[in-house]
NUFIKOL-630828 format. One line per 8 residues: number of its first residue (from 1); for each residue z, y, x of C-alpha. Coordinates in nm, 3 decimals. Each point is the difference from the previous one (the first is absolute). Example, Ala and Ser with C-alpha at 12.3 -4.5 7.8 and 13.67 -1.06 7.14 Angstrom:
1) 0.780/-0.450/1.230 | -0.066/0.344/0.137
This chain:
1) 1.547/-3.112/0.864 | -0.276/0.025/-0.260 | -0.383/0.113/0.066 | -0.178/0.264/-0.195 | -0.363/0.006/-0.137 | -0.113/0.127/0.332 | 0.186/-0.248/0.226 | 0.304/0.234/0.092
9) 0.352/-0.120/0.005 | 0.214/0.150/-0.241 | 0.361/-0.038/-0.098 | 0.032/-0.118/-0.381 | 0.242/-0.231/-0.192 | -0.297/-0.190/-0.155 | -0.364/-0.070/-0.002 | -0.019/0.161/-0.349
17) 0.158/0.320/0.150 | -0.300/0.001/0.259 | -0.255/-0.037/-0.263 | 0.158/0.278/-0.184 | 0.000/0.208/0.302 | -0.363/-0.064/0.094 | -0.058/0.093/-0.382 | 0.154/0.344/0.059
25) -0.209/0.056/0.313 | -0.307/-0.078/-0.182 | 0.097/0.236/-0.263 | 0.078/0.281/0.228 | -0.331/-0.056/0.177 | -0.215/0.007/-0.318 | 0.168/0.293/-0.155 | 0.143/-0.178/-0.285
33) 0.234/0.182/-0.245 | 0.200/-0.291/-0.052 | 0.122/-0.027/0.379 | 0.341/0.117/-0.057 | 0.080/-0.262/-0.269 | -0.162/-0.260/0.229 | 0.278/0.116/0.270 | 0.291/-0.038/-0.259
41) -0.131/-0.367/-0.077 | 0.001/-0.094/0.370 | 0.327/0.169/0.070 | 0.164/-0.187/-0.298 | -0.098/-0.332/0.198 | 0.144/0.130/0.323 | 0.182/0.330/0.006 | 0.065/0.002/0.367
49) -0.360/-0.069/0.097 | -0.063/0.244/0.286 | -0.382/0.067/-0.061 | 0.073/0.053/-0.349 | 0.272/0.250/0.054 | -0.239/0.186/0.245 | -0.255/-0.017/-0.277 | 0.251/0.173/-0.227
57) 0.067/0.260/0.233 | -0.374/0.069/0.063 | -0.058/0.014/-0.369 | 0.246/0.305/-0.006 | -0.135/0.176/0.285 | -0.390/-0.035/-0.130 | 0.130/0.220/-0.277 | 0.046/0.299/0.215
65) 0.290/0.107/-0.168 | 0.304/0.136/0.149 | 0.237/-0.138/-0.236 | -0.109/-0.380/0.048 | 0.063/0.021/0.378 | 0.344/-0.083/0.026 | -0.067/-0.328/-0.181 | -0.274/-0.089/0.261
73) 0.263/0.064/0.280 | 0.226/-0.227/-0.177 | -0.276/-0.240/-0.027 | -0.071/-0.002/0.338 | 0.379/-0.059/0.123 | 0.009/-0.286/-0.234 | -0.340/-0.144/0.137 | 0.161/0.049/0.362
81) 0.293/-0.187/-0.102 | -0.167/-0.308/-0.120 | -0.285/-0.024/0.223 | -0.070/-0.333/0.179 | -0.277/0.082/0.229 | -0.118/0.289/0.224 | -0.273/0.090/-0.210 | 0.228/0.048/-0.296
89) 0.234/0.193/0.184 | -0.297/0.216/0.142 | -0.123/0.060/-0.376 | 0.363/0.098/-0.086 | 0.015/0.249/0.295 | -0.346/0.131/-0.086 | 0.122/0.080/-0.393 | 0.307/0.149/0.150
97) -0.194/0.240/0.221 | -0.229/0.093/-0.270 | 0.290/0.086/-0.248 | 0.173/0.202/0.272 | -0.320/0.235/0.032 | -0.114/-0.174/0.321 | -0.355/-0.073/-0.105 | -0.130/0.027/0.332
105) 0.277/-0.279/0.107 | -0.109/-0.213/-0.293 | -0.370/-0.009/0.077 | 0.099/-0.094/0.381 | 0.216/-0.295/-0.160 | -0.254/-0.128/-0.231 | -0.272/0.014/0.292 | 0.254/-0.220/0.202
113) 0.009/-0.246/-0.278 | -0.363/-0.022/-0.018 | -0.060/-0.050/0.357 | 0.247/-0.315/-0.023 | -0.127/-0.100/-0.339 | -0.343/0.129/-0.108 | 0.011/-0.203/-0.332 | 0.307/0.209/-0.117
121) -0.187/0.182/-0.271 | 0.313/0.185/-0.115 | 0.028/0.178/0.326 | -0.366/0.071/0.031 | -0.022/0.139/-0.360 | 0.300/0.232/0.045 | -0.135/0.112/0.338 | -0.332/0.089/-0.184
129) 0.181/0.198/-0.283 | 0.245/0.191/0.225 | -0.276/0.093/0.262 | -0.220/0.129/-0.273 | 0.249/0.210/-0.137 | 0.043/0.162/0.328 | -0.360/0.070/0.029 | -0.054/-0.268/0.290
137) -0.329/-0.149/-0.089 | -0.060/-0.137/0.347 | 0.349/-0.160/0.023 | -0.082/-0.164/-0.336 | -0.325/-0.140/0.160 | 0.127/-0.102/0.324 | 0.248/-0.221/-0.202 | -0.247/-0.184/-0.203
145) -0.231/-0.041/0.314 | 0.322/-0.151/0.178 | 0.072/-0.258/-0.270 | -0.356/-0.060/-0.135 | -0.108/-0.286/0.262 | 0.307/-0.210/-0.135 | -0.112/0.010/-0.351 | -0.269/-0.196/-0.210
153) -0.070/-0.027/-0.364 | 0.210/-0.335/0.018 | 0.315/0.192/0.037 | 0.164/0.141/-0.324 | -0.038/0.371/0.006 | -0.321/0.028/0.189 | -0.149/0.242/-0.263 | 0.276/0.225/0.088
161) -0.082/0.013/0.367 | -0.397/0.063/-0.115 | 0.138/0.271/-0.235 | 0.198/0.168/0.280 | -0.294/-0.009/0.231 | -0.202/0.170/-0.250 | 0.239/0.278/-0.060 | 0.099/0.046/0.339
169) -0.378/0.018/0.130 | -0.085/0.222/-0.297 | 0.272/0.248/0.110 | -0.142/-0.012/0.360 | -0.352/0.071/-0.109 | -0.154/-0.365/0.055 | -0.147/-0.013/-0.338 | -0.215/-0.300/0.073
177) 0.271/-0.226/0.122 | 0.231/0.113/-0.264 | -0.236/-0.064/-0.301 | -0.070/-0.348/0.125 | 0.379/-0.080/0.021 | 0.085/0.135/-0.340 | -0.287/-0.192/-0.188 | 0.092/-0.292/0.159
185) 0.342/0.018/-0.119 | -0.111/0.069/-0.362 | -0.214/-0.275/0.035 | 0.290/-0.223/0.080 | 0.199/0.170/-0.298 | -0.171/0.244/-0.233 | 0.370/0.125/-0.093 | 0.078/0.102/0.357
193) 0.103/0.359/-0.081 | 0.049/0.089/0.356 | -0.363/-0.113/0.100 | -0.147/0.166/-0.329 | 0.186/0.313/0.124 | -0.137/-0.015/0.358 | -0.356/-0.007/-0.116 | 0.048/0.264/-0.243
201) 0.108/0.235/0.288 | -0.344/-0.115/0.186 | -0.223/0.099/-0.312 | 0.213/0.333/-0.053 | -0.065/0.085/0.381 | -0.356/-0.090/-0.010 | -0.081/0.183/-0.313 | -0.086/-0.314/-0.181
209) 0.154/0.127/-0.361 | -0.226/-0.225/-0.210 | 0.086/-0.296/0.202 | 0.361/0.090/-0.007 | 0.015/0.040/-0.363 | -0.177/-0.337/-0.057 | 0.208/-0.167/0.270 | 0.343/0.084/-0.168
217) -0.116/-0.070/-0.367 | -0.142/-0.336/0.086 | 0.326/-0.083/0.179 | 0.219/0.134/-0.254 | 0.034/-0.307/-0.219 | 0.152/-0.174/0.288 | 0.307/0.268/0.038 | 0.206/-0.154/-0.284
225) 0.362/-0.020/0.122 | -0.072/0.246/0.286 | 0.251/0.236/0.141 | -0.017/0.397/-0.004 | -0.305/-0.049/0.261 | -0.213/-0.049/-0.314 | 0.094/0.371/-0.086 | -0.127/0.114/0.352
233) -0.317/-0.222/-0.078 | -0.049/0.191/-0.304 | 0.044/0.327/0.200 | -0.275/-0.089/0.221 | -0.223/-0.056/-0.289 | 0.077/0.330/-0.118 | -0.062/0.149/0.340 | -0.361/-0.140/-0.047
241) -0.052/0.171/-0.343 | 0.139/0.327/0.133 | -0.275/0.011/0.287 | -0.244/-0.053/-0.267 | 0.160/0.283/-0.217 | 0.096/-0.257/-0.270 | 0.330/0.194/-0.090 | 0.050/-0.155/-0.359
249) -0.025/-0.359/0.193 | 0.287/0.135/0.243 | 0.240/0.117/-0.258 | -0.069/-0.335/-0.187 | 0.074/-0.205/0.294 | 0.318/0.247/0.049 | 0.136/-0.052/-0.357 | -0.100/-0.358/-0.063
257) 0.007/-0.135/0.370 | 0.212/0.125/0.281 | 0.225/0.237/-0.177 | 0.018/-0.187/-0.322 | 0.369/0.100/-0.148 | -0.013/-0.308/-0.220 | -0.061/-0.245/0.311 | 0.290/-0.240/0.066
265) -0.069/0.058/0.360 | 0.046/0.367/-0.038 | 0.318/-0.030/-0.220 | 0.158/-0.228/0.241 | -0.084/0.222/0.301 | -0.055/0.346/-0.130 | 0.027/0.180/0.342 | -0.151/-0.262/0.225
273) -0.162/0.207/0.299 | -0.328/-0.145/-0.025 | -0.019/0.083/-0.345 | 0.104/0.349/0.028 | -0.264/0.045/0.289 | -0.291/-0.124/-0.228 | 0.130/0.233/-0.287 | 0.055/0.330/0.173
281) -0.302/-0.041/0.246 | -0.234/-0.064/-0.282 | 0.145/0.296/-0.211 | -0.046/0.241/0.302 | -0.346/-0.115/0.047 | -0.090/0.051/-0.380 | 0.152/0.358/-0.005 | -0.239/0.081/0.308
289) -0.291/-0.079/-0.231 | 0.155/0.213/-0.296 | 0.082/-0.276/-0.204 | 0.315/0.066/-0.238 | 0.243/-0.298/0.050 | 0.229/0.123/-0.268 | 0.369/-0.094/0.058 | -0.053/-0.289/0.215
297) 0.180/0.172/0.275 | 0.324/0.003/-0.180 | 0.121/-0.343/0.016 | -0.076/-0.012/0.368 | 0.193/0.298/0.059 | 0.297/-0.128/-0.185 | 0.002/-0.285/0.221 | -0.058/0.219/0.311
305) 0.311/0.193/-0.063 | 0.218/-0.321/-0.039 | -0.158/-0.119/0.334 | 0.107/0.305/0.215 | 0.134/-0.091/0.323 | -0.159/-0.337/0.027 | -0.228/0.019/0.300 | -0.068/-0.364/0.066
313) -0.362/0.027/-0.101 | -0.125/0.301/0.181 | -0.376/-0.020/-0.146 | 0.177/0.008/-0.364 | 0.177/0.342/0.079 | -0.316/0.232/-0.018 | -0.084/-0.182/-0.328 | 0.351/0.063/-0.137
321) -0.057/0.381/0.113 | -0.319/0.016/-0.208 | 0.185/-0.095/-0.307 | 0.273/0.220/0.042 | -0.236/0.315/0.074 | -0.234/-0.085/-0.254 | 0.266/0.027/-0.276 | 0.144/0.322/0.168
329) 0.324/-0.167/0.106 | 0.017/0.238/0.304 | 0.385/-0.042/0.034 | -0.029/-0.374/0.008 | -0.275/0.029/0.266 | 0.218/0.190/0.206 | 0.282/-0.237/-0.029 | -0.229/-0.284/0.074
337) -0.111/0.192/0.340 | 0.356/0.057/0.086 | 0.089/-0.372/-0.028 | -0.339/-0.102/0.216 | 0.137/0.249/0.269 | 0.366/-0.182/-0.016 | -0.186/-0.323/0.016 | -0.197/0.124/0.312
345) 0.314/0.039/0.208 | 0.114/-0.369/-0.051 | -0.093/-0.283/0.234 | -0.253/-0.251/-0.059 | -0.387/-0.023/-0.014 | -0.056/0.205/-0.316 | 0.168/0.339/0.144 | -0.272/0.104/0.231
353) -0.266/-0.079/-0.269 | 0.191/0.225/-0.239 | 0.028/0.280/0.250 | -0.369/-0.016/0.151 | -0.175/-0.119/-0.329 | 0.172/-0.021/-0.346 | 0.185/0.326/0.002 | -0.299/0.232/0.111
361) -0.214/-0.181/-0.262 | 0.246/0.048/-0.269 | 0.046/0.370/0.093 | -0.371/0.030/-0.032 | -0.019/-0.181/-0.340 | 0.272/0.261/-0.100 | -0.182/0.309/0.142 | -0.334/-0.119/-0.151
369) 0.147/-0.031/-0.350 | 0.171/0.337/0.015 | -0.346/0.167/0.102 | 0.103/0.052/0.364 | -0.331/-0.166/0.145 | 0.036/0.165/0.345 | 0.354/-0.109/0.009 | -0.094/-0.371/-0.101
377) -0.263/0.007/0.271 | 0.236/0.120/0.271 | 0.266/-0.254/-0.097 | -0.246/-0.287/0.005 | -0.221/0.064/0.282 | 0.227/-0.141/0.267 | 0.048/-0.306/-0.205 | -0.369/-0.105/-0.071
385) -0.024/-0.222/0.340 | 0.340/-0.181/-0.069 | 0.014/-0.032/-0.361 | -0.131/-0.365/0.015 | 0.357/-0.085/0.127 | 0.113/0.040/-0.351 | -0.222/-0.313/-0.087 | -0.246/-0.035/-0.274
393) -0.379/-0.106/0.047 | -0.307/0.225/0.058 | -0.029/-0.011/-0.365 | 0.338/0.137/-0.061 | 0.054/0.253/0.266 | -0.343/0.148/-0.154 | 0.224/0.192/-0.264 | 0.178/0.177/0.279
401) -0.320/0.097/0.157 | -0.114/0.120/-0.322 | 0.312/0.234/-0.037 | -0.061/0.143/0.370 | -0.345/0.062/-0.090 | 0.041/0.157/-0.348 | 0.275/0.218/0.164 | -0.229/0.117/0.286
409) -0.314/0.087/-0.238 | 0.241/0.197/-0.213 | 0.161/0.178/0.302 | -0.335/0.087/0.102 | 0.086/-0.199/0.343 | -0.345/-0.123/0.086 | 0.066/-0.130/0.325 | 0.284/-0.211/-0.130
417) -0.212/-0.119/-0.277 | -0.280/-0.072/0.249 | 0.255/-0.196/0.221 | 0.083/-0.219/-0.314 | -0.342/-0.058/-0.093 | -0.074/-0.119/0.362 | 0.327/-0.232/-0.001 | -0.132/-0.175/-0.313
425) -0.324/-0.022/0.108 | 0.113/-0.162/0.318 | 0.227/-0.238/-0.183 | -0.194/-0.106/-0.308 | -0.357/-0.150/0.004 | -0.116/0.201/-0.324 | -0.061/0.339/0.114 | 0.210/0.311/-0.184
433) -0.316/0.110/-0.192 | -0.008/-0.339/-0.178 | 0.355/-0.010/-0.076 | 0.173/0.166/-0.337 | 0.289/0.166/0.162 | -0.196/0.138/0.293 | -0.368/0.081/-0.118 | 0.062/0.358/-0.121
441) 0.161/0.110/0.330 | -0.282/-0.190/0.220 | -0.240/0.203/-0.194 | 0.182/0.335/0.073 | 0.131/-0.054/0.371 | -0.279/-0.015/0.269 | 0.006/-0.310/0.207
């Protein structure tokens, strides 16, 4: 048996295969665009390496694309067949649970791996990812607090622990602890995209817009070779400019940055969930401010139609719906809702989230676009307290809160508008009257 970079026993045909595996893990942790190519190189050295097979399945699942799930399931089966340790068998089992739609079970499996092997950075990072996309900030934080005592700067991957500590604490509202961890990670590696992202969230939540723009512009030279997370960082920068009313800057970042049609990253994955969220949420916000976004919705709506029935990423669904409704594709929107209702009858972790959150929110998006603002409020009101279960950060969920507020104001539903303003005032350190999407309503509604 061989040993990986963090001292964990690994089944591999050669030391060279282990080194190549460690290289893939580093690429995944650092959000490198060539992670897939690195994996192919590792698997050429050892096509039966269990953890390499697990990583292959993981990469399929990380795309949140139903068409890739069977390949992830096959990878889990192959990894289980070749596993030589209990840890490797546990990873194969966790991947199988995830591919079968039991994300809850997968989280439990990764937690068991972390308890036995606190240096297992892959189990930790996958847990962080999936807990986030289920809206479980507390679970993210408990995981990082559980493994952190076993880590130090001497251990490869320590920066990723700091980056996840940053983001988990930020989502839990512990901004000082979060910022210390995020900045420490960036000091270790200025190209750490996840740590850069975590600090960007803190600056967003605290209304430190000038600092946020400077933070991202200063670090951008270190992003070369990064994955689509770069697009999300440009989206964050656009969010700061949006708050400052600099709509031309926002559109420039849209076209040249996070939705650049000439980008090799975008061309390789034109309908990646996070990119779609970035684009649709920004277009919706801009239109609320009276900005003409031209025909930018059309290519998003085309992709939305092609993905009807794919409900893996529940938080992406309202964004698909925004694109369909913005382009007047009412029949496609109806088909999408029908597919969601069917998916909500299936077993697995996602079904109740669809039922309780994603479907009512998507119904509200459709009603809002059709001018039925009272109907949008009525559809979405029961989902407000649970829509965090779709995942997404406070900054990302904000677009849904703005949708509800806009509908309530246009419907003359003052109590609903007041409730929403109170909600965001309690969850966001910056008061509504200092936030671009809420200031007008805050001036009108007594509070």
